[in-house]
MARGU-874366 format. One record per residue (C-alpha): chain; residue number from 1; x, y, z. Coordinates in Angstrom, 3 decimals, decimal comma. Example, Ala and Ser with C-alpha at 12.3 -4.5 7.8 and 13.67 -1.06 7.14 Angstrom:
2
A / 1 / 12,300 / -4,500 / 7,800
A / 2 / 13,670 / -1,060 / 7,140
! end
This chain:
544
A / 1 / -30,146 / -110,208 / 206,812
A / 2 / -32,510 / -113,278 / 206,421
A / 3 / -35,384 / -114,434 / 208,482
A / 4 / -35,879 / -118,167 / 208,048
A / 5 / -40,012 / -119,195 / 207,681
A / 6 / -42,112 / -121,885 / 206,499
A / 7 / -44,419 / -120,094 / 203,541
A / 8 / -47,996 / -121,873 / 202,942
A / 9 / -49,354 / -120,520 / 199,413
A / 10 / -52,705 / -121,031 / 197,784
A / 11 / -55,149 / -120,482 / 200,665
A / 12 / -58,411 / -119,856 / 199,384
A / 13 / -60,718 / -118,190 / 201,966
A / 14 / -64,133 / -116,614 / 200,886
A / 15 / -64,094 / -112,881 / 201,510
A / 16 / -66,499 / -113,081 / 204,579
A / 17 / -63,752 / -114,902 / 206,876
A / 18 / -61,416 / -112,895 / 209,474
A / 19 / -57,866 / -113,213 / 210,141
A / 20 / -59,110 / -115,712 / 212,924
A / 21 / -60,764 / -118,009 / 210,329
A / 22 / -57,053 / -117,652 / 208,561
A / 23 / -55,311 / -118,777 / 211,391
A / 24 / -57,303 / -122,010 / 212,064
A / 25 / -56,581 / -122,749 / 208,312
A / 26 / -52,796 / -122,527 / 209,374
A / 27 / -53,021 / -124,616 / 212,139
A / 28 / -54,760 / -127,321 / 209,928
A / 29 / -52,081 / -126,999 / 207,150
A / 30 / -49,520 / -127,840 / 209,699
A / 31 / -51,379 / -130,051 / 211,967
A / 32 / -51,152 / -127,960 / 215,077
A / 33 / -53,338 / -127,729 / 217,819
A / 34 / -55,065 / -125,233 / 219,487
A / 35 / -52,460 / -125,040 / 222,401
A / 36 / -49,657 / -124,494 / 219,695
A / 37 / -48,618 / -120,918 / 219,806
A / 38 / -47,744 / -119,880 / 216,113
A / 39 / -45,883 / -116,358 / 214,933
A / 40 / -46,918 / -115,673 / 211,089
A / 41 / -47,811 / -112,941 / 208,833
A / 42 / -49,654 / -112,451 / 205,835
A / 43 / -47,042 / -112,281 / 202,853
A / 44 / -49,439 / -111,638 / 200,247
A / 45 / -53,573 / -111,595 / 199,533
A / 46 / -55,069 / -111,154 / 196,050
A / 47 / -58,739 / -111,767 / 194,865
A / 48 / -59,444 / -114,432 / 192,507
A / 49 / -62,406 / -113,909 / 190,234
A / 50 / -62,118 / -116,353 / 187,800
A / 51 / -65,059 / -118,269 / 188,783
A / 52 / -67,212 / -115,080 / 189,364
A / 53 / -69,379 / -114,810 / 191,151
A / 54 / -67,726 / -116,970 / 193,309
A / 55 / -64,508 / -114,597 / 194,369
A / 56 / -62,279 / -115,967 / 196,696
A / 57 / -59,152 / -114,473 / 198,460
A / 58 / -55,929 / -116,115 / 198,050
A / 59 / -53,350 / -116,156 / 200,773
A / 60 / -49,992 / -116,843 / 201,393
A / 61 / -48,440 / -116,702 / 205,159
A / 62 / -45,054 / -117,072 / 206,624
A / 63 / -44,678 / -118,685 / 209,675
A / 64 / -41,796 / -117,768 / 211,927
A / 65 / -42,065 / -119,278 / 214,950
A / 66 / -44,249 / -121,906 / 216,602
A / 67 / -44,038 / -123,046 / 220,296
A / 68 / -45,631 / -126,104 / 221,815
A / 69 / -45,267 / -127,020 / 225,756
A / 70 / -42,949 / -124,040 / 226,003
A / 71 / -40,541 / -125,464 / 223,184
A / 72 / -40,176 / -123,856 / 220,163
A / 73 / -39,372 / -126,414 / 217,387
A / 74 / -38,071 / -126,495 / 214,175
A / 75 / -39,737 / -125,191 / 211,356
A / 76 / -38,173 / -127,810 / 209,229
A / 77 / -39,460 / -130,523 / 211,468
A / 78 / -43,053 / -129,393 / 211,200
A / 79 / -43,331 / -129,200 / 207,500
A / 80 / -42,054 / -132,945 / 207,442
A / 81 / -44,652 / -133,977 / 210,023
A / 82 / -47,479 / -131,941 / 208,585
A / 83 / -47,210 / -133,520 / 204,825
A / 84 / -48,571 / -129,803 / 203,900
A / 85 / -48,041 / -130,076 / 199,842
A / 86 / -48,442 / -125,864 / 199,839
A / 87 / -45,952 / -125,715 / 202,780
A / 88 / -42,174 / -124,894 / 201,841
A / 89 / -39,328 / -123,462 / 203,835
A / 90 / -38,366 / -119,983 / 202,484
A / 91 / -36,297 / -116,816 / 203,960
A / 92 / -37,651 / -113,567 / 204,202
A / 93 / -34,864 / -111,091 / 203,641
A / 94 / -34,840 / -107,949 / 206,212
A / 95 / -33,526 / -104,585 / 205,095
A / 96 / -31,084 / -102,907 / 207,158
A / 97 / -29,460 / -99,476 / 205,972
A / 98 / -25,855 / -100,937 / 205,266
A / 99 / -24,101 / -97,373 / 206,979
A / 100 / -23,320 / -97,014 / 210,376
A / 101 / -24,484 / -93,772 / 212,097
A / 102 / -22,436 / -90,837 / 211,829
A / 103 / -22,328 / -87,978 / 214,770
A / 104 / -20,878 / -84,714 / 214,471
A / 105 / -21,362 / -83,937 / 211,168
A / 106 / -19,840 / -80,144 / 210,135
A / 107 / -22,594 / -77,807 / 209,171
A / 108 / -20,667 / -77,359 / 205,687
A / 109 / -20,714 / -81,016 / 205,174
A / 110 / -24,785 / -81,727 / 205,830
A / 111 / -25,970 / -83,482 / 202,913
A / 112 / -28,358 / -81,567 / 200,793
A / 113 / -31,554 / -83,056 / 199,132
A / 114 / -33,744 / -80,893 / 196,876
A / 115 / -37,173 / -82,288 / 196,212
A / 116 / -39,498 / -83,741 / 199,074
A / 117 / -41,477 / -86,109 / 196,865
A / 118 / -41,204 / -90,228 / 197,950
A / 119 / -37,169 / -90,349 / 196,512
A / 120 / -36,221 / -86,988 / 198,399
A / 121 / -38,726 / -88,016 / 201,574
A / 122 / -36,781 / -91,655 / 201,871
A / 123 / -33,566 / -90,420 / 200,713
A / 124 / -33,735 / -87,733 / 203,891
A / 125 / -35,428 / -89,902 / 206,093
A / 126 / -32,723 / -92,575 / 206,054
A / 127 / -29,828 / -89,770 / 206,050
A / 128 / -31,615 / -88,276 / 209,255
A / 129 / -31,441 / -91,917 / 210,847
A / 130 / -27,535 / -92,316 / 210,029
A / 131 / -27,247 / -88,966 / 212,101
A / 132 / -26,318 / -87,015 / 208,709
A / 133 / -28,805 / -84,136 / 209,632
A / 134 / -29,955 / -83,303 / 205,913
A / 135 / -31,138 / -80,265 / 204,966
A / 136 / -33,938 / -80,723 / 202,631
A / 137 / -35,118 / -77,652 / 200,064
A / 138 / -38,565 / -77,897 / 198,494
A / 139 / -40,330 / -75,324 / 196,300
A / 140 / -43,536 / -76,225 / 197,210
A / 141 / -45,322 / -75,560 / 200,562
A / 142 / -45,983 / -77,991 / 203,516
A / 143 / -48,830 / -80,745 / 202,975
A / 144 / -51,425 / -78,551 / 204,977
A / 145 / -50,966 / -75,670 / 203,235
A / 146 / -50,345 / -77,175 / 199,812
A / 147 / -53,831 / -78,676 / 200,406
A / 148 / -55,470 / -75,590 / 200,744
A / 149 / -53,931 / -74,043 / 197,979
A / 150 / -54,886 / -76,960 / 195,562
A / 151 / -58,583 / -76,798 / 196,693
A / 152 / -58,584 / -73,191 / 196,049
A / 153 / -57,127 / -73,791 / 192,636
A / 154 / -59,830 / -76,107 / 191,715
A / 155 / -62,517 / -73,832 / 193,206
A / 156 / -61,412 / -70,749 / 191,452
A / 157 / -58,893 / -71,534 / 188,793
A / 158 / -56,242 / -69,251 / 190,630
A / 159 / -52,871 / -71,219 / 189,880
A / 160 / -50,198 / -71,010 / 192,077
A / 161 / -47,030 / -72,304 / 189,824
A / 162 / -44,829 / -72,924 / 192,889
A / 163 / -47,298 / -75,135 / 195,158
A / 164 / -50,200 / -76,875 / 193,114
A / 165 / -50,439 / -80,522 / 192,465
A / 166 / -47,241 / -81,166 / 191,366
A / 167 / -45,141 / -79,188 / 193,666
A / 168 / -44,770 / -79,677 / 197,386
A / 169 / -44,334 / -81,534 / 200,269
A / 170 / -45,113 / -85,649 / 199,356
A / 171 / -44,569 / -84,835 / 195,604
A / 172 / -47,326 / -85,394 / 192,729
A / 173 / -48,404 / -88,595 / 194,214
A / 174 / -49,656 / -86,697 / 197,291
A / 175 / -52,734 / -85,875 / 194,838
A / 176 / -53,197 / -89,618 / 193,544
A / 177 / -54,422 / -92,795 / 194,410
A / 178 / -50,932 / -93,531 / 196,432
A / 179 / -50,564 / -96,763 / 194,862
A / 180 / -47,781 / -98,497 / 196,249
A / 181 / -47,818 / -101,597 / 193,655
A / 182 / -44,381 / -101,925 / 191,626
A / 183 / -43,119 / -104,157 / 188,987
A / 184 / -39,269 / -103,598 / 189,760
A / 185 / -37,259 / -106,874 / 191,491
A / 186 / -35,749 / -106,331 / 194,919
A / 187 / -33,300 / -108,703 / 196,406
A / 188 / -32,427 / -106,204 / 199,451
A / 189 / -36,064 / -105,939 / 200,824
A / 190 / -36,341 / -102,540 / 200,064
A / 191 / -40,140 / -102,773 / 199,181
A / 192 / -41,406 / -104,097 / 202,183
A / 193 / -38,891 / -101,645 / 204,091
A / 194 / -40,689 / -98,847 / 202,495
A / 195 / -43,898 / -100,304 / 203,119
A / 196 / -43,415 / -100,961 / 206,795
A / 197 / -42,203 / -97,018 / 206,769
A / 198 / -45,519 / -96,137 / 205,648
A / 199 / -47,350 / -98,296 / 208,184
A / 200 / -45,141 / -96,831 / 210,929
A / 201 / -45,989 / -93,221 / 210,158
A / 202 / -49,597 / -94,001 / 209,877
A / 203 / -50,849 / -96,037 / 206,657
A / 204 / -52,821 / -99,567 / 207,536
A / 205 / -50,951 / -102,783 / 207,756
A / 206 / -53,127 / -104,220 / 205,034
A / 207 / -50,365 / -102,196 / 202,475
A / 208 / -48,136 / -104,914 / 203,386
A / 209 / -49,835 / -108,136 / 202,125
A / 210 / -52,657 / -106,371 / 199,775
A / 211 / -51,725 / -107,551 / 196,049
A / 212 / -52,081 / -103,688 / 194,973
A / 213 / -51,761 / -101,741 / 197,849
A / 214 / -52,668 / -98,366 / 197,844
A / 215 / -53,108 / -95,762 / 200,738
A / 216 / -55,316 / -93,010 / 199,425
A / 217 / -54,503 / -88,969 / 198,967
A / 218 / -56,473 / -88,405 / 202,297
A / 219 / -54,192 / -90,880 / 204,572
A / 220 / -50,873 / -90,254 / 202,394
A / 221 / -51,448 / -86,752 / 203,356
A / 222 / -51,160 / -87,781 / 207,140
A / 223 / -48,303 / -90,111 / 206,896
A / 224 / -45,940 / -87,772 / 204,821
A / 225 / -46,369 / -85,218 / 207,516
A / 226 / -45,637 / -87,736 / 210,148
A / 227 / -42,063 / -88,752 / 208,405
A / 228 / -40,910 / -85,174 / 207,759
A / 229 / -41,499 / -84,395 / 211,382
A / 230 / -39,774 / -87,731 / 212,514
A / 231 / -36,891 / -86,281 / 210,112
A / 232 / -36,625 / -83,031 / 211,787
A / 233 / -36,793 / -84,619 / 215,373
A / 234 / -33,428 / -86,701 / 214,433
A / 235 / -31,607 / -83,430 / 213,424
A / 236 / -32,743 / -82,858 / 209,684
A / 237 / -34,126 / -79,793 / 208,565
A / 238 / -37,226 / -79,117 / 205,803
A / 239 / -37,331 / -76,138 / 204,243
A / 240 / -40,542 / -75,100 / 201,851
A / 241 / -40,996 / -72,415 / 199,521
A / 242 / -37,250 / -73,083 / 198,830
A / 243 / -36,464 / -73,497 / 195,133
A / 244 / -32,614 / -74,777 / 193,599
A / 245 / -31,662 / -71,781 / 191,710
A / 246 / -27,848 / -73,089 / 190,866
A / 247 / -25,211 / -75,629 / 191,943
A / 248 / -21,810 / -74,054 / 192,680
A / 249 / -19,337 / -76,540 / 190,883
A / 250 / -15,678 / -76,269 / 191,405
A / 251 / -13,153 / -78,609 / 189,772
A / 252 / -16,140 / -80,960 / 188,678
A / 253 / -17,172 / -81,112 / 192,316
A / 254 / -20,368 / -79,615 / 194,268
A / 255 / -19,169 / -76,960 / 196,545
A / 256 / -22,796 / -75,400 / 197,394
A / 257 / -26,068 / -74,645 / 196,209
A / 258 / -28,046 / -71,380 / 195,575
A / 259 / -31,214 / -71,387 / 196,720
A / 260 / -34,370 / -68,979 / 196,367
A / 261 / -37,128 / -68,247 / 199,072
A / 262 / -39,681 / -65,646 / 199,796
A / 263 / -36,679 / -63,392 / 201,315
A / 264 / -34,622 / -63,770 / 198,268
A / 265 / -31,597 / -65,758 / 197,247
A / 266 / -28,851 / -66,968 / 199,554
A / 267 / -25,804 / -69,735 / 199,000
A / 268 / -25,214 / -72,870 / 201,253
A / 269 / -21,923 / -74,670 / 201,223
A / 270 / -22,224 / -78,367 / 200,552
A / 271 / -20,326 / -81,426 / 198,722
A / 272 / -23,226 / -83,603 / 198,368
A / 273 / -26,396 / -83,024 / 196,532
A / 274 / -29,539 / -85,414 / 196,118
A / 275 / -31,360 / -84,184 / 193,157
A / 276 / -34,960 / -85,246 / 193,965
A / 277 / -36,947 / -83,115 / 191,806
A / 278 / -39,808 / -84,718 / 190,326
A / 279 / -40,734 / -85,301 / 186,501
A / 280 / -42,232 / -81,696 / 186,574
A / 281 / -39,677 / -79,529 / 187,321
A / 282 / -38,977 / -78,414 / 183,535
A / 283 / -37,084 / -74,781 / 184,993
A / 284 / -34,904 / -77,083 / 186,876
A / 285 / -34,104 / -79,565 / 183,774
A / 286 / -33,424 / -76,248 / 181,771
A / 287 / -30,830 / -75,154 / 184,407
A / 288 / -29,150 / -78,473 / 184,562
A / 289 / -28,781 / -78,491 / 180,875
A / 290 / -27,589 / -75,043 / 180,918
A / 291 / -24,685 / -76,235 / 182,925
A / 292 / -24,026 / -79,366 / 180,700
A / 293 / -25,141 / -81,712 / 183,123
A / 294 / -25,008 / -85,059 / 181,261
A / 295 / -28,919 / -85,984 / 180,260
A / 296 / -30,902 / -87,743 / 177,549
A / 297 / -34,339 / -87,683 / 176,385
A / 298 / -36,287 / -90,539 / 177,281
A / 299 / -39,606 / -92,095 / 176,112
A / 300 / -42,535 / -91,388 / 178,001
A / 301 / -46,619 / -91,823 / 177,222
A / 302 / -49,436 / -89,444 / 176,710
A / 303 / -53,381 / -89,515 / 176,559
A / 304 / -56,311 / -89,029 / 178,382
A / 305 / -58,238 / -89,690 / 181,347
A / 306 / -61,330 / -91,836 / 180,854
A / 307 / -64,261 / -92,269 / 183,244
A / 308 / -66,801 / -95,213 / 183,697
A / 309 / -69,593 / -95,900 / 185,949
A / 310 / -67,760 / -97,922 / 189,064
A / 311 / -70,859 / -100,236 / 189,014
A / 312 / -70,117 / -101,173 / 185,664
A / 313 / -66,103 / -101,823 / 186,663
A / 314 / -67,226 / -103,616 / 189,358
A / 315 / -69,740 / -106,025 / 187,511
A / 316 / -67,237 / -106,947 / 184,977
A / 317 / -64,550 / -107,862 / 187,671
A / 318 / -67,196 / -109,589 / 190,363
A / 319 / -70,431 / -110,151 / 188,330
A / 320 / -73,120 / -110,728 / 191,092
A / 321 / -70,735 / -112,021 / 194,185
A / 322 / -72,634 / -111,819 / 197,127
A / 323 / -69,900 / -110,322 / 199,264
A / 324 / -69,169 / -106,859 / 199,895
A / 325 / -66,006 / -106,427 / 197,790
A / 326 / -63,623 / -103,429 / 197,076
A / 327 / -63,938 / -101,295 / 193,974
A / 328 / -62,718 / -103,119 / 191,430
A / 329 / -59,669 / -101,773 / 188,999
A / 330 / -58,612 / -103,103 / 185,931
A / 331 / -55,294 / -103,497 / 183,667
A / 332 / -55,477 / -103,162 / 179,876
A / 333 / -52,840 / -103,111 / 177,391
A / 334 / -52,909 / -103,162 / 173,387
A / 335 / -50,212 / -102,813 / 170,689
A / 336 / -51,905 / -100,908 / 167,848
A / 337 / -52,315 / -102,136 / 164,264
A / 338 / -53,764 / -99,273 / 162,223
A / 339 / -51,525 / -96,410 / 162,810
A / 340 / -48,006 / -95,565 / 161,455
A / 341 / -46,150 / -97,852 / 163,392
A / 342 / -46,858 / -100,389 / 166,476
A / 343 / -47,369 / -98,367 / 169,624
A / 344 / -48,210 / -99,211 / 172,803
A / 345 / -51,477 / -98,102 / 174,226
A / 346 / -52,322 / -98,888 / 178,244
A / 347 / -54,213 / -98,438 / 181,253
A / 348 / -52,233 / -96,054 / 183,954
A / 349 / -52,836 / -94,959 / 187,250
A / 350 / -56,101 / -96,526 / 187,576
A / 351 / -58,251 / -94,967 / 190,398
A / 352 / -61,353 / -97,080 / 191,299
A / 353 / -63,864 / -94,904 / 193,154
A / 354 / -61,845 / -91,921 / 191,879
A / 355 / -61,718 / -88,373 / 190,654
A / 356 / -59,981 / -86,721 / 187,723
A / 357 / -57,819 / -83,415 / 188,858
A / 358 / -56,613 / -80,597 / 187,103
A / 359 / -52,979 / -81,158 / 187,874
A / 360 / -51,496 / -78,176 / 186,250
A / 361 / -48,429 / -76,182 / 187,134
A / 362 / -47,824 / -73,521 / 184,705
A / 363 / -50,323 / -70,805 / 183,514
A / 364 / -51,579 / -71,328 / 180,377
A / 365 / -51,179 / -74,808 / 180,135
A / 366 / -53,489 / -77,794 / 181,351
A / 367 / -52,611 / -81,331 / 182,617
A / 368 / -54,777 / -83,924 / 184,634
A / 369 / -53,980 / -86,766 / 186,807
A / 370 / -56,151 / -89,475 / 188,993
A / 371 / -56,661 / -89,446 / 192,734
A / 372 / -58,812 / -91,409 / 195,251
A / 373 / -59,276 / -91,233 / 198,823
A / 374 / -58,892 / -94,416 / 200,943
A / 375 / -62,406 / -95,249 / 200,403
A / 376 / -62,243 / -94,990 / 196,984
A / 377 / -65,838 / -94,420 / 197,274
A / 378 / -66,798 / -92,128 / 194,139
A / 379 / -69,383 / -93,224 / 192,100
A / 380 / -66,754 / -93,494 / 188,989
A / 381 / -63,935 / -95,317 / 188,012
A / 382 / -61,185 / -93,784 / 185,901
A / 383 / -57,735 / -94,188 / 184,440
A / 384 / -55,115 / -92,813 / 181,988
A / 385 / -55,509 / -94,303 / 178,884
A / 386 / -51,923 / -93,737 / 177,335
A / 387 / -49,667 / -94,109 / 174,089
A / 388 / -46,130 / -94,464 / 174,327
A / 389 / -44,028 / -91,499 / 172,442
A / 390 / -40,339 / -91,586 / 171,747
A / 391 / -37,499 / -88,952 / 170,301
A / 392 / -38,602 / -90,139 / 166,948
A / 393 / -41,929 / -88,556 / 167,734
A / 394 / -40,928 / -85,366 / 169,421
A / 395 / -37,444 / -84,765 / 168,467
A / 396 / -33,749 / -86,024 / 169,854
A / 397 / -32,585 / -82,915 / 171,754
A / 398 / -32,589 / -82,905 / 175,260
A / 399 / -35,488 / -80,740 / 175,955
A / 400 / -37,538 / -81,689 / 173,140
A / 401 / -39,719 / -83,933 / 175,049
A / 402 / -40,909 / -81,088 / 177,398
A / 403 / -41,402 / -78,808 / 174,641
A / 404 / -43,853 / -81,751 / 173,317
A / 405 / -45,705 / -82,105 / 176,886
A / 406 / -45,995 / -78,071 / 176,847
A / 407 / -47,195 / -78,056 / 173,242
A / 408 / -50,181 / -80,718 / 174,042
A / 409 / -50,695 / -78,870 / 177,645
A / 410 / -51,158 / -75,396 / 175,502
A / 411 / -53,889 / -77,124 / 173,817
A / 412 / -55,781 / -78,611 / 176,275
A / 413 / -55,729 / -74,974 / 178,117
A / 414 / -56,911 / -73,681 / 174,478
A / 415 / -59,700 / -76,437 / 174,039
A / 416 / -60,918 / -76,058 / 177,608
A / 417 / -60,812 / -72,374 / 177,647
A / 418 / -58,565 / -72,523 / 180,973
A / 419 / -60,533 / -75,642 / 182,343
A / 420 / -60,409 / -78,918 / 182,081
A / 421 / -61,541 / -80,256 / 178,553
A / 422 / -64,416 / -82,871 / 178,958
A / 423 / -65,705 / -85,024 / 175,524
A / 424 / -67,888 / -88,106 / 175,290
A / 425 / -66,179 / -91,016 / 174,012
A / 426 / -68,258 / -91,272 / 171,045
A / 427 / -67,871 / -88,034 / 169,846
A / 428 / -63,914 / -88,533 / 170,005
A / 429 / -64,221 / -91,122 / 167,435
A / 430 / -66,267 / -88,866 / 165,381
A / 431 / -64,043 / -85,967 / 165,922
A / 432 / -66,825 / -83,457 / 167,294
A / 433 / -67,203 / -81,511 / 169,983
A / 434 / -69,444 / -82,887 / 172,790
A / 435 / -72,757 / -80,366 / 173,867
A / 436 / -73,851 / -82,603 / 176,319
A / 437 / -73,125 / -85,066 / 178,623
A / 438 / -75,152 / -88,860 / 178,729
A / 439 / -75,372 / -90,934 / 181,893
A / 440 / -71,839 / -90,588 / 183,099
A / 441 / -71,381 / -87,645 / 184,883
A / 442 / -67,565 / -86,291 / 185,187
A / 443 / -66,121 / -86,479 / 188,986
A / 444 / -63,442 / -83,910 / 188,405
A / 445 / -61,612 / -81,904 / 191,156
A / 446 / -61,403 / -78,627 / 189,213
A / 447 / -63,728 / -76,630 / 186,764
A / 448 / -64,355 / -78,285 / 183,163
A / 449 / -65,904 / -77,471 / 179,928
A / 450 / -67,111 / -80,075 / 177,022
A / 451 / -64,861 / -79,364 / 174,343
A / 452 / -63,325 / -81,545 / 171,574
A / 453 / -60,261 / -83,460 / 173,031
A / 454 / -59,656 / -84,812 / 169,780
A / 455 / -58,078 / -81,333 / 168,869
A / 456 / -55,431 / -81,597 / 171,627
A / 457 / -53,363 / -84,323 / 169,844
A / 458 / -51,549 / -84,943 / 166,742
A / 459 / -53,568 / -87,298 / 164,525
A / 460 / -51,445 / -90,577 / 165,439
A / 461 / -52,053 / -90,487 / 169,070
A / 462 / -55,752 / -89,425 / 168,707
A / 463 / -56,102 / -92,791 / 166,473
A / 464 / -54,072 / -95,046 / 168,957
A / 465 / -56,294 / -93,801 / 171,748
A / 466 / -59,740 / -94,579 / 169,650
A / 467 / -58,378 / -98,056 / 168,139
A / 468 / -57,485 / -98,932 / 171,758
A / 469 / -60,175 / -98,034 / 173,670
A / 470 / -62,277 / -99,944 / 171,363
A / 471 / -60,257 / -103,017 / 171,719
A / 472 / -60,460 / -102,507 / 175,461
A / 473 / -64,010 / -103,281 / 175,264
A / 474 / -63,339 / -106,601 / 174,723
A / 475 / -62,370 / -107,389 / 177,553
A / 476 / -64,441 / -105,206 / 179,320
A / 477 / -67,734 / -104,940 / 177,961
A / 478 / -69,272 / -101,129 / 177,614
A / 479 / -65,552 / -99,692 / 178,101
A / 480 / -66,081 / -98,256 / 174,398
A / 481 / -69,366 / -96,666 / 175,509
A / 482 / -70,244 / -93,731 / 173,441
A / 483 / -70,942 / -91,811 / 176,877
A / 484 / -67,524 / -92,574 / 178,476
A / 485 / -66,203 / -89,489 / 179,873
A / 486 / -62,608 / -88,400 / 178,487
A / 487 / -60,327 / -85,210 / 179,592
A / 488 / -57,220 / -84,209 / 178,731
A / 489 / -54,539 / -84,081 / 178,758
A / 490 / -52,557 / -86,767 / 180,444
A / 491 / -49,183 / -85,750 / 180,071
A / 492 / -46,814 / -86,108 / 183,119
A / 493 / -47,041 / -89,930 / 183,207
A / 494 / -42,985 / -90,007 / 183,866
A / 495 / -40,064 / -87,848 / 183,142
A / 496 / -39,380 / -86,686 / 179,778
A / 497 / -35,702 / -86,932 / 180,480
A / 498 / -32,985 / -88,889 / 182,331
A / 499 / -30,043 / -87,403 / 184,425
A / 500 / -26,894 / -89,749 / 183,635
A / 501 / -25,435 / -91,308 / 186,663
A / 502 / -22,588 / -93,665 / 187,451
A / 503 / -22,855 / -96,817 / 189,541
A / 504 / -21,924 / -94,634 / 192,963
A / 505 / -25,362 / -93,133 / 191,441
A / 506 / -23,192 / -89,920 / 191,112
A / 507 / -23,617 / -87,456 / 188,084
A / 508 / -20,320 / -86,803 / 186,148
A / 509 / -20,286 / -84,104 / 188,370
A / 510 / -19,230 / -85,410 / 191,655
A / 511 / -21,670 / -84,925 / 194,663
A / 512 / -24,802 / -84,866 / 192,359
A / 513 / -26,576 / -87,505 / 193,308
A / 514 / -29,609 / -87,861 / 190,701
A / 515 / -32,664 / -90,088 / 191,807
A / 516 / -36,379 / -90,736 / 191,775
A / 517 / -39,072 / -90,285 / 188,954
A / 518 / -37,664 / -86,888 / 188,011
A / 519 / -34,189 / -88,151 / 187,439
A / 520 / -35,585 / -91,074 / 185,240
A / 521 / -35,042 / -94,108 / 187,513
A / 522 / -38,384 / -94,391 / 189,025
A / 523 / -42,131 / -95,217 / 188,031
A / 524 / -44,320 / -94,205 / 191,045
A / 525 / -44,230 / -93,746 / 194,719
A / 526 / -42,535 / -97,066 / 196,002
A / 527 / -39,735 / -97,303 / 193,260
A / 528 / -38,761 / -93,410 / 193,814
A / 529 / -38,889 / -94,122 / 197,392
A / 530 / -36,652 / -97,110 / 197,314
A / 531 / -34,113 / -95,233 / 194,804
A / 532 / -34,189 / -92,600 / 197,302
A / 533 / -33,190 / -94,777 / 199,846
A / 534 / -30,502 / -95,942 / 197,551
A / 535 / -29,066 / -92,849 / 196,960
A / 536 / -29,322 / -92,286 / 200,894
A / 537 / -27,027 / -95,633 / 201,180
A / 538 / -24,357 / -94,268 / 198,542
A / 539 / -24,273 / -90,704 / 200,129
A / 540 / -23,706 / -92,320 / 203,646
A / 541 / -20,922 / -94,700 / 202,414
A / 542 / -19,057 / -91,341 / 201,660
A / 543 / -18,915 / -90,520 / 205,421
A / 544 / -16,928 / -93,446 / 206,396
! end
């Protein structure tokens, strides 16, 4: 469905002005008096820092209705009369789930969703709305229990391998910055639909138009809990502490699943299984490979977290801007020149005012991630700086990427004696362990220890990281400062495998629908949620 509108772009307003001021600009651009009633939405808002410290907000707005003297006017006539050069007729695509609701689904025909991260959540949500009463199995715990277990791990180092930063309600994204921007194209309106769904269940409306929307781990926990409660209110079922052990297959089709929970193993009949297992379900990947489910290795990236004072990042972005502005972010990329071959080095999951977190999920292995609360008010900025690797680096076997990740994480565990290994960047360059911190104090959730992070990596990765960070200093002065804090290892950037699926989003085993980041078809919360919606569309269509 499409909704016609006037789109006005490039509206520049200083950050201290409110939406009432914006509405005044819209009226001026379209030559509408105060008596006119206008129905509009902010389509996008970004910061223009090109002339810092003179920083401006740039808005794009969409006007859907104008009423004067009790009569709705044609939008085309308004543009013509206004002479506004920044206004054009446009259309907003409104997403609608393409399958009508189904009633009275037999118990054995209820679709099963494995995993309750963004892909599983949105797949289950749409299936529940369609009346299909999905049954979800999540190996981790609900978000409240999970939050307590993760806090205990950070405080004591006691890891629950089934409920941690990777596993549990909301997936790995629950303990992150909650970034919602995505670079994938979307002609169906699914991106905005995902954002609107987050708003409906508790997120700020600002995510609908912010150039780089984020929720924050504290708000995200509330939102996903609200979504789960809506799914169950619609007849869906969400089971925590329930891990997939086997998919029953007969004549090339799914006929059931075997689930393990605290009471043991049990079987459930079903014919449709959405595999939204996440990028860290290594034992499940191993099981699927043993069953000859069609999979392939895929490239990913590994590296470190790097921390700088947020004040430094803010000054690089805004200089001495007079307004109160949000914690600044950054994005940097580079192609190496001095290593064995040209490699991409880039920032990933940058967390303004955030924390580095111990994101481990296996005993004897350490990995890190970045996290921010909604206020982004920590003193440090952190980002992953990662290097691309592929089968030529780690092997062409289906599970060789997992082996490579595990080796790096075992190295990190050993280097930090079970804690997050931390090093100053200057020491990393000189290949010597750090013995004291500089002026940057690590903001890490979990215990950490000064070490030699360089020992974690093969030399080509260490050299690529060194070269890239030094180059980034040209764009962000101070980035390669000797006392910048690095920690490792950032190894869970994306899935190391892809589960092959066809145009119906099914595996060669009919009834298996691999989706989301773990299956290799998404990279972040929003794209994973969209892929879950697409899987739900395909699953629901089979019932009609």
